[in-house]
Structure formats: structure tokens, C-alpha cells
VEXTOR-562047 format. One record per residue (C-alpha): residue number from 1; residue in one letter; x, y, z. Coordinates in steps of 0.02 Angstrom, whole numbers, plus 50000, padded with zeros to 5 digits. Example, Ala and Ser with C-alpha at 12.3 -4.5 7.8 and 13.67 -1.06 7.14 Angstrom:
# residues 2
@seq:1&type:a&east:50615&north:49775&up:50390
@seq:2&type:s&east:50684&north:49947&up:50357
END
This chain:
# residues 283
@seq:1&type:m&east:49865&north:49604&up:49611
@seq:2&type:n&east:49832&north:49728&up:49473
@seq:3&type:k&east:49984&north:49837&up:49442
@seq:4&type:v&east:49867&north:49983&up:49404
@seq:5&type:i&east:49795&north:49969&up:49579
@seq:6&type:i&east:49964&north:49937&up:49660
@seq:7&type:g&east:50024&north:50109&up:49609
@seq:8&type:s&east:50081&north:50225&up:49470
@seq:9&type:c&east:50257&north:50204&up:49402
@seq:10&type:g&east:50376&north:50349&up:49418
@seq:11&type:a&east:50358&north:50518&up:49497
@seq:12&type:a&east:50193&north:50610&up:49492
@seq:13&type:l&east:50149&north:50793&up:49485
@seq:14&type:a&east:50001&north:50825&up:49599
@seq:15&type:l&east:49889&north:50977&up:49595
@seq:16&type:t&east:49755&north:50990&up:49728
@seq:17&type:a&east:49614&north:51116&up:49725
@seq:18&type:f&east:49475&north:51139&up:49847
@seq:19&type:v&east:49319&north:51143&up:49741
@seq:20&type:g&east:49187&north:51171&up:49872
@seq:21&type:l&east:49154&north:51206&up:50053
@seq:22&type:s&east:48981&north:51220&up:50128
@seq:23&type:t&east:48917&north:51216&up:50306
@seq:24&type:a&east:48738&north:51183&up:50357
@seq:25&type:q&east:48677&north:51212&up:50533
@seq:26&type:a&east:48513&north:51154&up:50602
@seq:27&type:a&east:48400&north:51264&up:50709
@seq:28&type:e&east:48473&north:51195&up:50869
@seq:29&type:q&east:48658&north:51194&up:50911
@seq:30&type:k&east:48652&north:51010&up:50960
@seq:31&type:d&east:48603&north:50957&up:50783
@seq:32&type:m&east:48747&north:51015&up:50673
@seq:33&type:q&east:48818&north:50956&up:50507
@seq:34&type:t&east:48971&north:51010&up:50408
@seq:35&type:k&east:49016&north:50954&up:50233
@seq:36&type:t&east:49174&north:50977&up:50130
@seq:37&type:a&east:49225&north:50923&up:49956
@seq:38&type:e&east:49400&north:50913&up:49885
@seq:39&type:s&east:49468&north:50858&up:49716
@seq:40&type:s&east:49642&north:50825&up:49651
@seq:41&type:v&east:49719&north:50787&up:49481
@seq:42&type:t&east:49881&north:50689&up:49462
@seq:43&type:t&east:49974&north:50674&up:49297
@seq:44&type:n&east:50089&north:50523&up:49291
@seq:45&type:d&east:50251&north:50505&up:49194
@seq:46&type:n&east:50169&north:50385&up:49071
@seq:47&type:g&east:50039&north:50516&up:49024
@seq:48&type:s&east:49893&north:50440&up:49119
@seq:49&type:v&east:49789&north:50551&up:49231
@seq:50&type:s&east:49719&north:50506&up:49402
@seq:51&type:r&east:49573&north:50607&up:49471
@seq:52&type:t&east:49517&north:50596&up:49652
@seq:53&type:f&east:49359&north:50670&up:49725
@seq:54&type:v&east:49335&north:50664&up:49914
@seq:55&type:e&east:49177&north:50707&up:50010
@seq:56&type:t&east:49179&north:50717&up:50199
@seq:57&type:s&east:49042&north:50757&up:50324
@seq:58&type:v&east:49030&north:50774&up:50512
@seq:59&type:t&east:48864&north:50764&up:50602
@seq:60&type:t&east:48820&north:50773&up:50786
@seq:61&type:n&east:48660&north:50756&up:50887
@seq:62&type:g&east:48735&north:50829&up:51044
@seq:63&type:n&east:48793&north:50662&up:51114
@seq:64&type:l&east:48872&north:50570&up:50968
@seq:65&type:v&east:48984&north:50630&up:50827
@seq:66&type:t&east:48985&north:50536&up:50661
@seq:67&type:e&east:49117&north:50564&up:50527
@seq:68&type:r&east:49092&north:50499&up:50351
@seq:69&type:r&east:49214&north:50498&up:50205
@seq:70&type:r&east:49183&north:50448&up:50023
@seq:71&type:e&east:49327&north:50441&up:49900
@seq:72&type:t&east:49307&north:50415&up:49713
@seq:73&type:r&east:49459&north:50381&up:49604
@seq:74&type:t&east:49463&north:50381&up:49415
@seq:75&type:n&east:49612&north:50336&up:49305
@seq:76&type:m&east:49615&north:50393&up:49123
@seq:77&type:d&east:49737&north:50375&up:48981
@seq:78&type:a&east:49816&north:50521&up:48888
@seq:79&type:d&east:49665&north:50530&up:48771
@seq:80&type:g&east:49540&north:50545&up:48912
@seq:81&type:n&east:49475&north:50367&up:48905
@seq:82&type:v&east:49426&north:50297&up:49075
@seq:83&type:l&east:49536&north:50149&up:49123
@seq:84&type:e&east:49461&north:50113&up:49293
@seq:85&type:t&east:49359&north:50192&up:49430
@seq:86&type:s&east:49337&north:50145&up:49612
@seq:87&type:t&east:49243&north:50212&up:49763
@seq:88&type:s&east:49277&north:50183&up:49947
@seq:89&type:e&east:49177&north:50240&up:50096
@seq:90&type:y&east:49194&north:50229&up:50284
@seq:91&type:a&east:49118&north:50304&up:50440
@seq:92&type:q&east:49168&north:50317&up:50622
@seq:93&type:s&east:49069&north:50375&up:50774
@seq:94&type:y&east:49125&north:50431&up:50945
@seq:95&type:n&east:49058&north:50525&up:51095
@seq:96&type:v&east:49062&north:50714&up:51100
@seq:97&type:g&east:49227&north:50768&up:51177
@seq:98&type:d&east:49321&north:50622&up:51101
@seq:99&type:t&east:49405&north:50692&up:50945
@seq:100&type:g&east:49442&north:50520&up:50874
@seq:101&type:w&east:49609&north:50525&up:50783
@seq:102&type:k&east:49679&north:50654&up:50664
@seq:103&type:m&east:49824&north:50662&up:50545
@seq:104&type:p&east:49982&north:50724&up:50629
@seq:105&type:s&east:50010&north:50907&up:50589
@seq:106&type:p&east:50188&north:50975&up:50592
@seq:107&type:k&east:50223&north:51107&up:50723
@seq:108&type:l&east:50242&north:51281&up:50654
@seq:109&type:g&east:50424&north:51331&up:50647
@seq:110&type:a&east:50486&north:51154&up:50674
@seq:111&type:p&east:50649&north:51121&up:50579
@seq:112&type:d&east:50577&north:50968&up:50491
@seq:113&type:a&east:50402&north:51037&up:50459
@seq:114&type:d&east:50429&north:51047&up:50271
@seq:115&type:k&east:50519&north:50880&up:50253
@seq:116&type:p&east:50423&north:50741&up:50163
@seq:117&type:i&east:50370&north:50589&up:50264
@seq:118&type:p&east:50497&north:50449&up:50228
@seq:119&type:t&east:50422&north:50300&up:50137
@seq:120&type:d&east:50580&north:50212&up:50076
@seq:121&type:a&east:50584&north:50084&up:50217
@seq:122&type:f&east:50466&north:49973&up:50316
@seq:123&type:m&east:50498&north:49887&up:50483
@seq:124&type:g&east:50679&north:49945&up:50471
@seq:125&type:f&east:50712&north:49867&up:50300
@seq:126&type:k&east:50749&north:49989&up:50160
@seq:127&type:f&east:50681&north:49955&up:49986
@seq:128&type:g&east:50822&north:49923&up:49863
@seq:129&type:d&east:50947&north:49868&up:49995
@seq:130&type:v&east:51033&north:49701&up:49967
@seq:131&type:i&east:51005&north:49555&up:50087
@seq:132&type:c&east:51141&north:49423&up:50068
@seq:133&type:d&east:51050&north:49268&up:50125
@seq:134&type:t&east:51050&north:49100&up:50038
@seq:135&type:n&east:50898&north:49031&up:50132
@seq:136&type:t&east:50775&north:49098&up:50005
@seq:137&type:v&east:50620&north:49009&up:49942
@seq:138&type:r&east:50498&north:49030&up:49801
@seq:139&type:e&east:50318&north:49067&up:49850
@seq:140&type:a&east:50161&north:49034&up:49748
@seq:141&type:g&east:50090&north:49197&up:49688
@seq:142&type:e&east:50259&north:49284&up:49685
@seq:143&type:p&east:50344&north:49215&up:49529
@seq:144&type:s&east:50475&north:49353&up:49518
@seq:145&type:l&east:50523&north:49367&up:49702
@seq:146&type:l&east:50622&north:49265&up:49827
@seq:147&type:r&east:50561&north:49256&up:50007
@seq:148&type:v&east:50676&north:49258&up:50157
@seq:149&type:a&east:50635&north:49263&up:50343
@seq:150&type:v&east:50698&north:49419&up:50432
@seq:151&type:k&east:50698&north:49490&up:50608
@seq:152&type:p&east:50660&north:49676&up:50631
@seq:153&type:k&east:50745&north:49774&up:50768
@seq:154&type:n&east:50576&north:49835&up:50831
@seq:155&type:p&east:50449&north:49694&up:50809
@seq:156&type:l&east:50262&north:49723&up:50820
@seq:157&type:a&east:50168&north:49658&up:50972
@seq:158&type:g&east:50075&north:49497&up:50933
@seq:159&type:f&east:50159&north:49465&up:50764
@seq:160&type:d&east:50247&north:49299&up:50735
@seq:161&type:d&east:50342&north:49304&up:50571
@seq:162&type:y&east:50424&north:49433&up:50459
@seq:163&type:y&east:50478&north:49411&up:50279
@seq:164&type:a&east:50573&north:49511&up:50150
@seq:165&type:y&east:50543&north:49478&up:49965
@seq:166&type:l&east:50697&north:49500&up:49857
@seq:167&type:t&east:50737&north:49522&up:49673
@seq:168&type:p&east:50795&north:49354&up:49603
@seq:169&type:k&east:50970&north:49406&up:49544
@seq:170&type:t&east:51028&north:49554&up:49647
@seq:171&type:h&east:50929&north:49510&up:49805
@seq:172&type:k&east:50865&north:49687&up:49830
@seq:173&type:v&east:50720&north:49714&up:49950
@seq:174&type:a&east:50558&north:49740&up:49853
@seq:175&type:k&east:50427&north:49699&up:49985
@seq:176&type:v&east:50419&north:49676&up:50174
@seq:177&type:v&east:50280&north:49579&up:50261
@seq:178&type:a&east:50233&north:49561&up:50445
@seq:179&type:c&east:50121&north:49413&up:50490
@seq:180&type:a&east:50021&north:49361&up:50643
@seq:181&type:k&east:49946&north:49188&up:50661
@seq:182&type:n&east:49805&north:49256&up:50769
@seq:183&type:a&east:49703&north:49410&up:50731
@seq:184&type:i&east:49771&north:49564&up:50820
@seq:185&type:e&east:49636&north:49630&up:50938
@seq:186&type:p&east:49486&north:49556&up:50845
@seq:187&type:g&east:49310&north:49621&up:50869
@seq:188&type:g&east:49243&north:49796&up:50884
@seq:189&type:s&east:49261&north:49925&up:50747
@seq:190&type:w&east:49393&north:49875&up:50621
@seq:191&type:r&east:49398&north:50054&up:50556
@seq:192&type:r&east:49459&north:50114&up:50727
@seq:193&type:h&east:49589&north:49976&up:50746
@seq:194&type:y&east:49749&north:50039&up:50823
@seq:195&type:l&east:49854&north:49973&up:50678
@seq:196&type:i&east:49752&north:50077&up:50554
@seq:197&type:e&east:49769&north:50232&up:50663
@seq:198&type:a&east:49956&north:50204&up:50685
@seq:199&type:l&east:49985&north:50187&up:50497
@seq:200&type:e&east:49879&north:50339&up:50458
@seq:201&type:k&east:49982&north:50442&up:50579
@seq:202&type:r&east:50145&north:50365&up:50519
@seq:203&type:y&east:50117&north:50410&up:50337
@seq:204&type:g&east:49993&north:50553&up:50349
@seq:205&type:v&east:49869&north:50472&up:50228
@seq:206&type:w&east:49696&north:50399&up:50251
@seq:207&type:a&east:49665&north:50212&up:50244
@seq:208&type:r&east:49554&north:50153&up:50101
@seq:209&type:l&east:49443&north:50001&up:50120
@seq:210&type:i&east:49481&north:49884&up:49974
@seq:211&type:s&east:49361&north:49742&up:50013
@seq:212&type:w&east:49172&north:49750&up:50034
@seq:213&type:c&east:49166&north:49600&up:50151
@seq:214&type:r&east:49335&north:49593&up:50240
@seq:215&type:p&east:49437&north:49716&up:50344
@seq:216&type:f&east:49569&north:49748&up:50212
@seq:217&type:y&east:49641&north:49924&up:50199
@seq:218&type:r&east:49765&north:50009&up:50083
@seq:219&type:f&east:49879&north:50159&up:50106
@seq:220&type:d&east:49949&north:50245&up:49951
@seq:221&type:v&east:50101&north:50318&up:50037
@seq:222&type:a&east:50195&north:50372&up:49879
@seq:223&type:p&east:50170&north:50366&up:49690
@seq:224&type:d&east:50264&north:50200&up:49681
@seq:225&type:r&east:50242&north:50133&up:49858
@seq:226&type:a&east:50095&north:50062&up:49954
@seq:227&type:v&east:50051&north:49974&up:50116
@seq:228&type:v&east:49907&north:49851&up:50135
@seq:229&type:v&east:49836&north:49788&up:50299
@seq:230&type:y&east:49736&north:49627&up:50313
@seq:231&type:l&east:49665&north:49636&up:50489
@seq:232&type:a&east:49578&north:49466&up:50485
@seq:233&type:g&east:49567&north:49318&up:50367
@seq:234&type:a&east:49725&north:49364&up:50273
@seq:235&type:s&east:49776&north:49187&up:50220
@seq:236&type:e&east:49770&north:49005&up:50269
@seq:237&type:n&east:49920&north:49024&up:50384
@seq:238&type:y&east:49898&north:49199&up:50452
@seq:239&type:e&east:49753&north:49304&up:50513
@seq:240&type:t&east:49833&north:49477&up:50515
@seq:241&type:v&east:49959&north:49529&up:50383
@seq:242&type:i&east:50039&north:49697&up:50344
@seq:243&type:s&east:50126&north:49711&up:50177
@seq:244&type:a&east:50228&north:49857&up:50107
@seq:245&type:w&east:50312&north:49863&up:49937
@seq:246&type:d&east:50403&north:49972&up:49811
@seq:247&type:d&east:50338&north:49959&up:49633
@seq:248&type:t&east:50503&north:50012&up:49555
@seq:249&type:v&east:50599&north:49870&up:49638
@seq:250&type:i&east:50461&north:49746&up:49595
@seq:251&type:q&east:50477&north:49796&up:49412
@seq:252&type:l&east:50664&north:49766&up:49427
@seq:253&type:a&east:50623&north:49592&up:49495
@seq:254&type:d&east:50514&north:49557&up:49343
@seq:255&type:k&east:50657&north:49611&up:49229
@seq:256&type:e&east:50783&north:49502&up:49321
@seq:257&type:e&east:50667&north:49352&up:49316
@seq:258&type:e&east:50651&north:49368&up:49128
@seq:259&type:e&east:50841&north:49380&up:49114
@seq:260&type:l&east:50857&north:49220&up:49215
@seq:261&type:r&east:50734&north:49131&up:49099
@seq:262&type:q&east:50833&north:49186&up:48946
@seq:263&type:e&east:50996&north:49128&up:49026
@seq:264&type:a&east:50917&north:48959&up:49070
@seq:265&type:r&east:50856&north:48936&up:48890
@seq:266&type:k&east:51028&north:48983&up:48823
@seq:267&type:n&east:51115&north:48860&up:48940
@seq:268&type:a&east:50992&north:48723&up:48894
@seq:269&type:r&east:51028&north:48749&up:48708
@seq:270&type:a&east:51216&north:48746&up:48742
@seq:271&type:r&east:51201&north:48582&up:48838
@seq:272&type:r&east:51101&north:48501&up:48699
@seq:273&type:d&east:51221&north:48561&up:48565
@seq:274&type:k&east:51364&north:48482&up:48664
@seq:275&type:q&east:51266&north:48318&up:48679
@seq:276&type:v&east:51239&north:48315&up:48492
@seq:277&type:l&east:51422&north:48353&up:48458
@seq:278&type:d&east:51484&north:48219&up:48580
@seq:279&type:a&east:51368&north:48090&up:48501
@seq:280&type:q&east:51423&north:48142&up:48327
@seq:281&type:n&east:51607&north:48120&up:48372
@seq:282&type:a&east:51570&north:47951&up:48452
@seq:283&type:f&east:51486&north:47887&up:48294
END
């Protein structure tokens, strides 16, 4: 997966400004429409700039409410050159009186109202913690990580297997994955799936559709952390997969893997030099 899409490295300074707010009402109260637009600019530690423009609308005909959201993201380098751009859209409809779901809002005056939402752990496993387990395996597609089966204290209903992916030398947790052999509650509207709603409320961020033909969603929960949900058709072995990772620890894994390669080459040279010397002395 593209590291640019996975997330920005390092801390980010975000500045959000509301650039427009307009409301249009039809002649009759039953036919109403509201529109809002919001933009944000994020400057990353490496000098790149990420711009996000979000348009939302809510329409109702008196019986049915339809919410639409369109999000456009553009990444540029320090000179203003566009590196990539992406657009995601989704819509949900529900009967009048059913508010759908909303982001959790902290209660006024609550002692933890100003505290950031924790993103440093997933399924009870903290990123960067060491797991001392020798039953690790290599997995195709993850050349710098070791996979080990784990058991969370609070497993998800319907999920069969859980894995932690570790750095190759220090065995620090870089990624955590929950897998289900059968699709979790298939059918109906994927956008209103209870796992999507639960993750949106858990992290306070909207899910972004990342596939035009499959129910794959992404949550950018922090500048260097993300969660991806594959609701159906995730892989040959699993239908539903939820994956969370920390980019900083994954970069550490890449560094450790390169160190292991250099050590292996050094040891190979030393073994050959000894073979040559032994043969020379024997002659």
C-alpha cells in the first residue's frame, strides 16, 4: 500500500477554517435542503501540504432524510506541486425522526472533554509494545514484519483470528489485524454497517470509501495512524478484516529489516573468508 496514502510521517499542524455556509429552503417546509462546506490545510513535518475540502448536504421530502458527503484531498510538495488527489463520496438515507448516527460530542464541563481521543492501541494491543513470542511467521506482502497470532481480552463478535505484526528485531507491535472467515452481517447498506458506525464513534472521524467496487473503508485516526475495514471480500481466507497500524513503528520495521540484511551479508562474507583461509592452510 502506498505510504503516501497510509499516512503522513511525524506530527502535523492542522488549521481548519469554515469557508462557507449556505442554507436553501424550498417553498414548503417538507422540501428542505441544507448545504455546508469546510476546508482544512495541514502542513506536515517534511514540508508537504495536505488540503481537504468537504461538502455536505441534507435533504428531506417530509418522509425521508438523505445525507450526502463529498471529500476531496490534495497533497502538494513544498513548492506547491500536486503529488496526488483523491475524492470520496457517500450517502445515507433514513426515515424522518431517525437521526442516523452522529459523532460523539463531549459533554460540556466533563473532566475529559478536552483530552484527545487515544489512538495508540487497537484491540488492547499498544503500538510499540514488545511481544516476546517465538512463533512468528513471514507473510507475503509484509516483507519487513513478523506475524504472530494473539488473543485480545475483548474479542469482536463473529471474528475468528487476530494477529499482531511485529518489527523483525525488537518485536514491537506495528500493526494489529482482526479477521472473520465469514462476512459480518452481510447485505443491506454497507455504509450503515455497525462496525463502521462503531469505529466512527470510537475515533470521532468519518469513514472514507477507498474502493469504487468493494466495501472498503479507511479511518485516518492520527497523522501517523490509520484503520482500514474490509467488510467483504477482504482476502482468499477471510471475508471481513479490520487492520490498524502505526506508520512510525512500520518505518522502524523497515529499518530493522535492512539492518538484518546487512548483518546477513556480513556474516556470509565472513563464512566465505574462513572457507578460503581453511582451504589455503590445507593446501
